[in-house]
C-alpha positions in Angstrom: 29.5 188.9 39.9 32.7 186.9 40.0 32.2 183.2 39.6 33.1 181.2 42.8 36.1 179.0 42.3 36.5 175.3 43.2 39.8 173.6 44.2 41.0 170.4 42.5 39.7 168.5 45.5 36.1 169.7 45.2 34.8 166.3 44.0 36.7 164.6 46.9 34.9 166.7 49.4 31.5 165.8 47.9 32.4 162.1 48.1 33.0 162.6 51.8 29.7 164.4 52.3 31.3 167.7 53.2 29.2 170.8 53.9 30.4 173.3 51.3 30.4 177.0 51.9 31.7 180.1 50.1 35.0 181.4 51.5 37.3 184.1 50.0 35.8 183.5 46.6 36.1 179.7 46.8 33.7 176.9 47.5 35.3 175.1 50.5 34.4 172.4 53.0 33.2 173.8 56.3 32.9 170.4 58.0 32.5 166.7 57.2 31.0 165.8 60.6 31.2 167.5 64.0 33.6 170.5 64.1 34.6 169.6 67.7 35.3 166.0 66.7 37.5 167.3 63.8 39.3 169.7 66.1 40.1 166.9 68.6 41.2 164.6 65.9 43.9 167.0 64.8 45.1 167.5 68.4 45.2 163.8 69.2 45.8 162.0 65.8 46.0 163.7 62.4 43.8 165.7 60.1 43.9 166.4 56.4 43.0 169.9 55.1 42.4 171.2 51.6 44.2 174.6 51.6 44.4 174.9 47.8 42.8 178.3 47.9 46.0 179.8 49.3 48.2 181.8 46.9 51.7 180.8 45.6 54.1 183.3 44.2 57.5 182.3 43.0 60.1 185.2 42.9 63.6 184.8 41.4 66.3 186.8 39.9 69.6 188.6 40.6 67.9 191.3 42.8 65.4 189.1 44.6 66.9 189.4 48.1 67.1 193.2 47.8 63.5 193.3 46.4 62.0 191.2 49.3 64.0 193.2 51.9 62.1 196.3 50.8 58.7 194.5 51.1 58.9 192.8 54.5 60.4 193.5 58.0 62.1 190.1 58.2 65.7 189.9 57.2 65.5 187.8 54.1 69.2 187.9 53.5 69.7 185.6 56.5 67.2 183.0 55.2 69.1 179.8 54.2 68.1 177.7 51.3 65.4 175.2 52.4 64.3 177.4 55.3 61.1 179.4 55.9 60.1 182.5 57.8 56.9 184.1 58.9 56.5 187.8 57.9 54.1 190.5 56.7 53.8 192.7 53.6 53.8 196.2 55.0 52.3 199.5 53.5 53.8 203.0 53.8 51.9 203.6 57.2 53.2 200.4 58.8 49.9 198.6 58.2 49.7 194.9 57.3 48.8 194.3 53.6 48.9 190.5 54.3 50.8 188.0 56.4 52.7 185.3 54.6 55.3 182.5 54.8 58.4 183.0 52.8 60.4 179.9 51.7 63.9 180.0 50.2 64.1 177.3 47.5 67.1 176.0 45.6 68.6 178.7 43.3 67.0 179.1 39.9 69.5 179.7 37.0 72.1 180.5 39.7 69.9 183.2 41.2 68.0 183.3 44.5 64.6 181.7 44.3 61.7 182.2 46.8 58.2 181.0 47.3 55.6 183.2 49.0 52.4 181.6 50.4 49.7 184.3 50.8 46.1 184.4 51.9 43.5 183.5 49.4 41.5 186.7 49.9 44.6 188.8 49.3 46.1 187.2 46.2 45.2 190.0 43.8 46.1 192.8 46.3 49.4 191.2 47.1 50.3 190.5 43.5 49.4 194.1 42.5 51.6 195.5 45.3 54.5 193.3 44.5 54.3 194.0 40.8 54.0 197.8 41.5 57.2 197.7 43.6 59.1 195.7 40.9 58.2 198.3 38.3 58.7 201.3 40.5 62.1 200.2 41.7 63.1 198.6 38.4 64.1 195.4 40.1 65.6 192.6 38.1 63.2 189.9 39.3 60.8 187.4 37.8 57.4 187.0 39.5 55.3 184.0 38.8 51.8 183.6 40.2 51.1 179.9 40.2 48.1 180.1 42.5 45.7 178.5 39.9 48.2 175.8 38.9 49.0 174.3 42.3 47.1 172.6 45.0 48.0 172.6 48.7 47.2 169.9 51.2 47.9 170.3 54.9 48.5 167.2 57.1 48.4 168.3 60.7 48.6 166.4 64.1 50.9 164.5 66.3 50.8 161.5 64.0 51.6 163.4 60.8 55.2 162.3 60.8 54.2 158.6 60.9 51.7 159.0 58.0 54.3 160.8 55.8 56.6 157.8 56.5 53.9 155.5 55.1 54.3 157.4 51.7 58.0 156.6 51.5 59.6 159.6 53.2 61.5 158.5 56.3 61.6 160.6 59.4 65.3 161.4 58.7 64.4 162.7 55.2 61.4 164.8 56.3 61.9 168.6 56.5 62.5 169.9 60.0 60.5 172.7 61.6 60.1 175.7 59.2 62.0 174.0 56.4 60.9 172.9 52.9 62.2 170.4 50.4 61.4 169.1 46.9 60.9 165.4 47.0 58.5 162.6 46.2 55.7 161.1 48.2 55.3 157.7 46.6 55.3 158.6 42.9 54.0 162.2 43.5 56.5 165.1 43.0 55.9 167.6 45.7 57.2 170.5 47.7 56.7 169.6 51.4 57.2 172.0 54.3 57.1 171.4 58.1 54.7 174.3 58.7 51.0 174.7 59.5 48.2 176.8 60.9 46.9 174.7 63.7 49.5 175.0 66.5 50.1 171.3 65.9 52.9 169.3 64.4 52.5 168.7 60.7 53.2 169.4 57.0 52.0 171.4 54.1 52.3 169.8 50.7 52.3 171.7 47.4 51.5 169.6 44.3 50.2 170.0 40.7 46.5 170.3 40.4 46.1 167.1 38.4 47.9 165.0 41.0 46.1 166.4 44.1 43.1 164.1 44.2 45.2 161.0 44.0 47.6 162.3 46.8 44.6 163.2 48.9 43.1 159.7 48.6 46.5 158.1 49.3 47.0 160.2 52.5 43.5 159.2 53.7 44.2 155.6 52.9 47.6 155.4 54.5 46.5 157.4 57.5 43.5 155.2 58.3 45.4 153.2 60.9 46.5 156.5 62.6 43.0 157.9 63.0 43.2 160.4 60.2 40.1 162.4 59.2 39.4 165.1 56.6 39.1 168.5 58.4 37.0 171.5 57.3 37.4 175.3 57.7 35.3 175.2 60.9 37.9 173.2 62.8 40.7 175.0 61.0 39.5 178.2 62.6 39.0 176.8 66.1 42.5 175.2 65.9 44.3 178.4 64.8 42.4 180.4 67.5 43.4 177.9 70.2 47.0 178.4 69.1 46.5 182.2 69.0 47.4 182.3 65.3 46.0 185.5 63.7 43.5 185.6 60.8 44.0 188.3 58.2 41.0 190.6 57.8 39.9 190.0 61.4 42.9 190.1 63.7 45.0 192.3 61.5 44.3 194.6 58.6 46.0 197.5 56.7 45.1 199.7 59.7 47.1 197.6 62.2 50.9 197.4 62.5 52.7 194.2 63.4 53.5 195.7 66.8 49.9 196.5 67.6 49.0 192.9 66.4 51.4 191.5 69.0 53.7 190.2 66.2 56.9 192.0 67.5 58.6 188.6 67.8 58.6 188.5 63.9 60.4 191.8 63.5 64.2 191.9 63.7 65.5 195.2 65.2 68.9 194.9 63.6 67.9 194.8 60.0 69.7 197.6 58.2 67.8 197.8 55.0 64.8 200.1 54.7 61.3 198.6 54.2 57.9 200.1 54.1 56.8 201.5 57.5 60.1 200.8 59.1 60.3 204.1 61.0 56.8 203.7 62.4 57.4 200.0 63.4 60.8 200.6 65.0 59.4 203.6 67.0 56.6 201.4 68.3 59.2 198.7 69.2 61.3 201.3 71.0 58.4 202.1 73.4 56.3 204.7 71.6 52.8 204.6 73.2 50.4 202.5 71.1 46.8 203.4 70.7 45.8 199.8 70.8 47.2 196.3 71.4 46.0 192.8 70.6 45.3 190.7 73.7 44.1 187.2 74.4 41.4 186.6 76.9 39.4 183.7 78.5 35.8 184.0 79.6 35.1 183.6 83.3 31.6 182.3 82.7 30.0 180.1 80.1 29.4 182.8 77.5 31.0 182.6 74.1 32.7 185.7 72.6 32.4 186.3 68.8 34.0 188.6 66.2 32.9 192.3 66.6 31.7 192.0 70.2 32.6 195.1 72.2 35.1 195.0 75.0 34.5 197.0 78.2 36.5 198.1 81.3 34.7 199.6 84.2 31.5 200.1 82.0 33.5 202.0 79.4 34.1 200.6 75.9 37.8 200.0 75.4 38.0 197.7 72.4 36.6 195.0 70.1 36.8 191.3 69.8 38.4 190.2 66.5 38.2 186.4 67.0 36.4 184.3 69.5 34.8 181.0 70.2 35.0 177.6 71.9 38.5 176.1 72.5 37.6 172.4 72.5 40.9 171.0 73.6 41.6 173.6 76.2 38.1 173.4 77.5 37.4 177.2 77.7 35.8 180.0 75.7 38.5 182.3 74.4 39.1 185.3 72.2 41.5 187.8 70.7 40.8 191.5 70.5 42.2 195.0 70.4 42.0 197.2 73.5 43.2 200.7 74.1 46.5 200.9 76.0 45.1 203.2 78.7 43.8 200.2 80.5 45.9 197.4 82.2 46.7 194.7 79.7 49.0 192.5 81.8 48.2 188.8 82.4 45.3 188.5 84.9 43.8 191.9 84.1 40.0 191.8 84.0 37.8 193.0 81.2 34.1 192.5 80.2 32.7 191.3 76.8 29.3 192.7 75.7 27.1 189.8 74.6 23.5 190.6 73.6 23.5 193.8 75.7 24.9 192.2 78.8 28.5 192.4 80.1 30.3 189.1 80.8 33.5 188.8 82.7 36.8 187.8 81.1 40.5 187.7 82.0 43.5 188.6 79.9 45.7 185.5 79.6 49.0 184.4 78.2 49.0 183.4 74.5 48.9 180.9 72.9 46.0 179.3 74.7 47.3 175.9 73.6 51.0 174.8 73.2 51.9 171.4 71.9 55.1 169.5 72.9 57.7 170.2 70.3 59.3 167.6 68.1 62.1 168.0 65.6 
């Protein structure tokens, strides 16, 4: 049995009386107090997350752009230095191996240089797939897996910008949305990006393992006057669900394409280079009938939908809930799920969710369930 891992912030979580749980091979904080309170703290003030379980791959070399073009649907050639893009690793059948954020960093030895942030549970699968494609295509690229060397801290919430200013990075010097920069927060050398997984404003900070506890403490200290709290995985999940952000392994797998997962917005139709599953994905984008499609729904009674609950239409099973729960800020019970495309899936269409043998009414609604007011 593989030994469960601990992040560099493990002792910090214990000091804060976190409830620790196994997650993707890691021992992680589920909550420090009430999950609902933590959720609302992020929506109204700011929250601090340990996301050091995520994977970090650095890829550089003369053929890096051509290499990445083969692996993902996004047009990496258009990604400017310092910018980020959301995409997916795709298999031969158009299925999603993983979803990820790709950052273009400053060139390394005059060659393109990229950082890929991947899901913790998929680090080994992703790395094997990337290494296989390097060898198979004989690409001149260098792949460095630094997942065990780096920690990652997310600062999320409407007051995140002010807290980062307290650590010496002025608003003008902070990265803009979906950008990344190498800089210092006080004396700490970091990579800081204006990204997140909460639907809220905020930053994700990559730092060496040994410096992570000190930066964590500094952020909590400087953020005290702004209402900051440490936030666990429980609220991270309710926040991302409220923002209709998908979770790999539940809302998408190797058996779902980006189009079926309602991620068509992340697929450029004008990319000329081939990538895995391109013909399948483009045919779906062009109107080929899908077997299933991901929808968002809101319960019309007080029942709470959960992962794997069945979805019905006119007493006939038509799909399955992939994520569901309470949306504390929105004040509703919501979910995501796949339904077959023979039923109406337009906004306002009615479905039923089977909960403990009884059908409960729900309505397909526009996603995301929550949208913040945008800053820079």
